[in-house]
C-alpha positions, 0 to 999 in steps of 0.5 A: 162391608163389615157386619156383626162379629167382623174384626177390622184393621184400623185402616178398614175402620177408618175407611168405613168412617170416611164413607160415613163422613161422605154420607154426612156431608151429602145429607147435611151439606149445602149443594153448590153450583158445581154439585159439591156439598159444603157443610155448615161450620159448627162449634166443638160444643155443638158437635159434642151435643150431637155426639151425645145424642147418638151415644144415648141411642147407641147405649139404648140399642146395646142395653135395652134393645140388646141390638149390637148392630144398631149400637154399632151403627150409632157409634159409627155416626158418633165417631164420624161426627168426632172426625168432622169436629176435628176437621172443622175445629182442629185437633190437638196433638198428643205430646210425645212422652213416656207412656205408663201402661195401665196394666204395669204393676198389677198382680197377674 
């Protein structure tokens, strides 16, 4: 379990997001006869609205309440909702090509 100040690898962060997705499915999904949970399908717009709600809560926690842990909880929910959106609606692939680093050419 990560806590404030923990530095995570990408794999660890993705594992935590998988746990959040499992929780979301159990909380919001419909239980089938085989005890499996199935989610309702939502549009991209619906996911964006839900994500925006949690981002507002994260911003309030980070700025007004000065609670980074509460903000990180909301961000975990937000990012997992983004993953759910991709699961249900697909995700466009970033086309390969040259990448210009934002720091290239800046004075040091």
